[in-house]
C-alpha positions in Angstrom: 78.6 -52.1 68.4 78.5 -53.7 64.9 82.2 -53.8 64.5 82.1 -52.3 61.0 82.6 -48.8 59.5 80.8 -49.9 56.3 77.4 -48.4 55.4 74.7 -50.8 56.3 71.5 -50.8 54.1 69.1 -53.4 55.3 68.2 -55.5 58.3 66.0 -58.7 58.7 65.7 -61.2 61.5 64.0 -64.5 62.2 63.6 -63.4 65.8 65.1 -61.0 68.4 68.2 -63.2 68.8 68.9 -63.9 65.1 69.3 -60.8 63.0 71.1 -60.2 59.6 72.2 -56.9 58.3 73.9 -56.1 54.9 75.8 -53.2 53.4 78.5 -51.9 51.2 81.6 -53.8 50.0 79.9 -57.2 50.5 79.3 -56.7 54.3 77.1 -59.2 56.0 76.7 -59.2 59.8 74.7 -61.6 61.9 73.6 -61.0 65.5 73.2 -64.3 67.4 74.5 -66.3 70.4 77.9 -67.4 69.0 81.2 -68.5 70.5 81.6 -65.1 72.2 77.9 -64.8 73.3 75.3 -62.5 71.8 77.0 -60.0 69.5 77.4 -59.1 65.8 79.5 -61.5 63.9 80.9 -60.8 60.4 80.0 -63.4 57.8 82.0 -64.0 54.6 80.0 -63.0 51.5 82.8 -63.9 49.1 82.1 -60.7 47.1 82.9 -57.0 47.3 79.7 -55.7 45.6 77.4 -53.4 47.6 74.6 -55.4 49.1 71.2 -53.6 49.3 68.6 -55.8 51.0 68.1 -58.9 53.0 65.1 -61.1 53.6 64.5 -64.7 54.7 61.8 -67.3 55.4 63.9 -68.5 58.4 67.4 -68.5 59.8 68.4 -71.3 57.4 66.9 -69.7 54.3 68.1 -66.1 53.9 68.4 -64.1 50.6 70.5 -61.0 49.8 70.3 -58.8 46.7 72.8 -56.1 45.6 74.6 -54.3 42.8 75.4 -55.9 39.4 72.7 -58.6 39.7 74.0 -60.1 42.9 71.8 -62.6 44.7 73.2 -64.6 47.6 71.5 -67.4 49.6 72.3 -68.6 53.1 71.4 -72.2 53.9 72.2 -72.1 57.6 75.9 -73.0 57.0 77.3 -70.8 54.2 76.5 -68.2 51.6 76.4 -69.0 47.9 75.8 -67.0 44.7 72.7 -67.6 42.7 72.3 -66.9 39.0 70.1 -63.9 38.4 70.6 -63.8 34.7 71.1 -60.0 34.8 73.7 -57.4 35.7 71.1 -54.9 36.8 71.3 -53.7 40.3 68.7 -55.1 42.8 67.3 -52.9 45.6 64.8 -55.0 47.4 63.7 -58.6 48.1 60.6 -60.1 49.7 58.9 -63.4 49.7 55.7 -65.2 51.0 57.8 -68.3 51.7 61.0 -70.2 50.6 59.4 -71.1 47.2 58.0 -67.6 46.4 60.5 -64.8 46.4 60.6 -61.6 44.5 63.7 -59.4 43.7 63.2 -55.9 42.2 65.6 -53.3 40.9 66.9 -51.1 38.1 64.9 -50.3 35.0 61.9 -52.4 35.9 63.8 -55.6 36.7 61.7 -58.1 38.6 62.7 -61.7 39.2 60.7 -64.5 40.8 62.2 -67.5 42.7 60.2 -70.7 42.7 62.4 -72.6 45.1 64.6 -74.0 42.3 65.6 -71.1 40.0 65.1 -67.4 39.3 63.1 -66.2 36.3 62.5 -62.8 34.8 59.0 -61.3 35.0 57.6 -58.7 32.7 57.0 -55.6 34.8 55.7 -53.5 31.9 57.8 -50.5 32.9 61.3 -49.2 32.8 60.9 -47.4 36.2 63.4 -48.6 38.9 61.7 -50.4 41.8 63.3 -49.7 45.2 60.9 -51.6 47.5 58.8 -54.8 47.3 56.2 -56.3 49.7 53.1 -58.4 49.5 50.4 -60.0 51.6 50.8 -63.3 49.7 51.9 -64.7 46.3 48.9 -63.2 44.6 49.2 -59.7 46.1 52.6 -58.2 45.7 53.5 -54.5 45.4 56.6 -52.7 44.2 57.4 -49.0 44.6 60.1 -46.8 43.1 61.2 -43.7 41.3 58.7 -41.0 40.1 55.9 -42.3 42.2 55.8 -45.7 40.5 53.6 -48.4 42.1 53.2 -51.8 40.6 50.8 -54.6 41.7 51.1 -58.3 41.0 47.9 -60.3 41.2 49.4 -63.7 40.7 49.2 -63.5 36.9 50.6 -60.1 35.8 52.0 -56.8 37.0 50.0 -53.7 36.5 50.7 -50.0 37.2 48.8 -48.1 39.8 48.4 -44.4 40.0 50.1 -42.9 43.1 49.1 -39.3 42.4 52.7 -38.1 42.8 56.0 -38.0 41.1 57.9 -38.2 44.4 60.1 -41.3 44.8 59.1 -44.2 47.0 61.9 -46.1 48.7 60.1 -48.7 50.7 56.7 -50.4 51.2 55.2 -52.5 54.0 51.7 -53.5 55.0 49.9 -55.7 57.5 
């Protein structure tokens, strides 16, 4: 039992006994061995925005993105807001490590985190990206509305032909 009635949108874990999930109205839950044993514990996000996606490089380095340009970071002790420089909604986040994180969202918004700050990247499109994944810092993909697929080669983003106008909501590879 999660202990919440809020809609949950994303889940990520550093292992089977340390899992984060996020959702509407600033909801963050963490499953771990706390004061009452293994269970879901509510975490204070400090905001009421809808949270859309969670990803981390480890249990002490977790990122969340959401509506209105929200980016949160967990350092193992507490959550803090990060300056995204935009009010556009974010829908997905992924990284190859703590100093190489990509956040994607509304109207082609793509940000990159280098371990110190977030910077805007030129996506070359106004299509909304709903998912992001990569095999490494020089091989990153986003997918989104109307069959949009973008690929980042470490230098620039380029559009790929998907052959469909159907929306893509998520991407993953091995």
